[in-house]
N, C-alpha and C positions, 0 to 999 in steps of 0.2 A: 475427872482425871486427876489422881494423885501421881506424884513423882516419889518414888521409893528411894531414899537417899541412905548412905552408909558414909558416917564420918568416921575417921581413922586417924586420930593423932593422941600424942601421950599427954596433951595439956588439958588437964580436966576444967580448968577457968574457961578455955577457949571454947570446949565442947560444950558446956554448959551455955554459955554466952550465946554461941551461934545457933545451938538447937532452941534454946527459950526464943531467942528473936525471930526463928524462922517460923515457928508454932505461931507466935504472937502476930507476926506479919502476914502470914501466908497458912492459917489453919486448915484451908480446905485444897491446900495444893501440894502439901510435904507429909510423907511419914519419914520419920528420922530413926535411925539405929546407929548406935555409939559402940566403937571399939578403941581400947587404949593399947593394945601390943599385937604385935605380928601374929603370934599364936592365937589369939582371940580372933583376930580377922580371918585367918584361915579356917579356923572351925566354923565361923559364920559362913562363909562361902561354900562350905560343902554342900549343905541344904539350902542355901537359899540364893536368889537371884536379885540383883539391884538395877535400877535404872541409872542411878549414878553413885559414884562412890568418891569423895572427897579424901584424900589420901595424904597423911605426910610425906612429905617429898623423899625423906629418907626409908619409908617404907615399900616405895614402889616396887623398886626391883625384886625383892623377896616375897611377893605377893602373886598368886594365881589370880587373872583378871578375866576367866572365861565367862563366869556368872556376872558380871557388871558389862553393861551395856555402854557406859560411858565410865571408864576410870579417870579422874581428874588428879593431877597432883598439885597440892597446896604450897606455894613456894614463898620464901622471904628473902629479900636482898641480904639480910644477915646471915642467912645459912649458906655453907660452902658445900651445895649438893648440886651435882650436874643431872638434869632433867633432858632426856632424849628429845630431840626435835619433834619426834612424830607423837609424843605425848602431850595431851592436852594439860593446861596449867592454868592455875590462877591464883591470882595473889593472895596471900592468906590474909594478912593484915589490911582491911578495908572496910568501908562502910556495908553493912549488911545487905542493904539494898542493892548495893552496886554487885556485891559478890552473888547473889541471887540471879541478878539479872546476867552475869556472866555466866553461870551455870545452864540457866536456859538458852542462852544464845549458842553455848556448845552443844547442849542436848537437843536442840532444834537441828541440828545438823545430821542427828542419827537416829532421832525418833522418828517413828510412824505411827501415826494415830488417824486413820481413816475416817472421815466424819460420818455420823449415822444419824439421819434425821430424826428415826425413832428414839434417839437418846437427847434430844434437843430438853434442855433444862428450863431456859429463861422465858419468862414472858416478855413478847416483843411491841412496845408501845410505840407508835410513829405519831409525830407531832408537826402538823402542817397548816399553812394558812394559805388560801389563794392571794392575799395583799401582803405587803411589807409594811413592816413597823407595826403589828397587830401585838407583838411580843411572845412571838412562836420561841424564840430561844430562851427567854426567861421563864415561859412556862415550862419547857423541857427541863430546864435545870432546876426548878423548883419541885418539879414531881420526881427527878432523880434523887434531890436532895431528900426528900420526904421518905422516899424508898430506903435510901441507904439509912437514914435515921433510925429506921427499925430493924438493922441489922443486915439488911440483903446487901448482896455484892451487885453493884449495879454499874453496867457500862453506858456513858454517854458518847453516842456516835453521832458527831456532826458530819454529814453528808452535805452541807451547802457547798456552793460554788465558791463562796469566799467566806472562809470560816471567821468567826470571831472568838474562838476559843482562847485565845490569847488575851482576851480582856478580862476573862474570868479565871485562868489557871496559868501556873507555870508552864511553859511550853520550852523546855529546854533540852528536851529530850529527843529520840530520833523521830523522824516526820513519818505520819501514816503513809507517805508516799513510797518507803521501803516496804511497807507491808505489801501495798498494792503491787510491787514487783514481784513479790512471792505468789500472790494470788495469780499472777498472769502466768507465772512458771509451773502452776498447778502443783504447789509443794502439798504434799500428803499431810503435813506435820503443821498447817496453818494454826491451830490452837496452842500450840506450845510456842510458835512465834508470836502470837497475840499478846500470850501471858507474858512474854518478855519485853514488848513493846508499850504494854499498857503504863500508864503514869496513875497514880492515885492521889487526890487531893487530900491534905492532913486534917484540913477543916470539915469539909462536907462528906468526905470519905467516897466521892465519886471517882470512878476510875474513866479514864479517857485517853484519847491520842493525841499526840500533836499534830498542827494544822499539815496539809499538805504542802509540798514545795513551790506547785506551780498550779493555777488555775485547770488546766487542761488534766490534771492528774485525777480529778473528780469526775471531770466532763467526760473522759474517755471510758469509763468504768463501763462494762457490759453488763446486762442482766445476769448473766452466770457468776462474773465477778461478785456483785452485790449479795446475789445468793450466798455465795461460798462465804463472802465476808460476814454477813449477819448471822449464818448457821453457826460458823466457828465462834464468833461472840458467845451466842447462846449456850454453847456447851461450856463455857469458862465463867458463866454468871448466873445470878437469878432473876436479872431485870435487864434489858436492853432498851435504852430510850434514843430513837433514832430521830435527830434534828434533821429537817429536810428544809431544800430551798423551796420558794414558790413556784416554780416550774410545775406543771401537771404532764410529764412526758410518760413514756412506758416504764420508767425505772421508778419513778414516784407511784404510779399505779401498782407495779408488781410490788413494792414495798407495803401499800394499802393490804393486798392479797393475803402476804404471810403474816401481817401485823396480827396480834391478838386484840388489840384496841389501837383506836385511831382517835387522837385529839385534834380537833379541827378549830383552830384560834382564830377570833374575830375581836374587834372593841367596839366603841361606840361611833366611829367615824361613818360616815355615809358610805364613803368609799370601801370600806371593809365589808359592811353589811351588804352592800350591792352586790361585791363580789362572791360573798359567801353565798346568797340567795341564788346567784347565777349557777354557781358550781353546783348546788343541791340539786338543781333543776334537772341537770344533765346525768341522768342515772347510771347511764352506759361507763361513765367515768368511775363509777363506784363499784361495779360489777355485784358481787355478793357481799360487799363490806358495810352494808347498812346498818345491821345490828351491831356492829363493831364500833359505831361512831359517837363519840361524846363531843358536843359543841361547847367550846370553852369561850364564854364572853369574859374577854379579859379587862382590864383597868376600870372596874366598875360598870360595866357595860351591863344590858339586860338582854337576854336572848328573847326575840319575838320570831314569829313565823318559821320556827323551826319545830313545831309541837311532833313531827313525825320521828324525832331523834332524842337521844338524852342529852341534857343540856346542864351546865355548871357555871356559875358567875364568881369570877375572882374578884377581889377589892384592887382599889387604884392605892398601889403602895409608893409611898415618897421614902426613899433613902439616899444618903450621903455618896454611896458607890455604886456601880452596877452590879456587883456580886451581893450587894447589901439586900438590893430588890428580890431577888429570886429566893435568898434565904428567907427572908420574912415571908414571901408569898409560898414557901413549902408548908407553912404551917396550915395552910387551906386545904392541902389535901390530906392532912392527918385524919 
């Protein structure tokens, strides 16, 4: 889904800077058209429709807006222009990432993009372990980093009851709890809202959400909620890496079913090995997911007694920081 944007100001430097930055930061999300005069805008609007128009505040009253889903006035505190209260407006001079987030926030209020499962774009990989401490989150982030390094748009979706996302990424944005509220309200434009709320790590290029506000925000998600969340993520990315808690409830088993690949993580400890063996004996827990399983022996472990499944060993990594471990480990997935 690309948002068709009309940018209309008489400031050529501003137009070039904004359009270049949006194309660089969001190449798969926007289509830009630029006009610099009221006359050229009117001519453009005769035969074209736009999702969003970013209009110089002084232009707004002189333009027909019937072919624009969301006209937005660009305003500056230095301009003596009155903008009607009912008109959406965005501060003209601000960080491009903040401006685009404001655009998406406003557009989400008017856009309608029903999700069609046949249009699913992303590969979904779930990362799970029956035992805590085996390095499940590290493996999930290493995989996500490897995929992002190949130019993929990757969403790291942490569905642990107690998220550790803040250990690895800046989490100063809006909590994913706000997204859950939209899902509960059955918003049809959830993919637009997701784009607005996603943050992107500038080093690894992984996209992610800020942790939930409360423990129960994850705990009370229904199967329908999870289905809509993951489906929407898959519509706006190439890969979705789902990091789950070590429970094995109906929600986890559902995620197994919709995943294209399942990474089962273990390590060298006897507890991790015993729990993995016990889990794999219960075929009913996996339903039809056997062929999708890849057993990951983490921290230098060696897989044994899992000959019925594909397996892969990862080395023991020593690093001075938590994020250093998964970044080094990501090279093992190349």
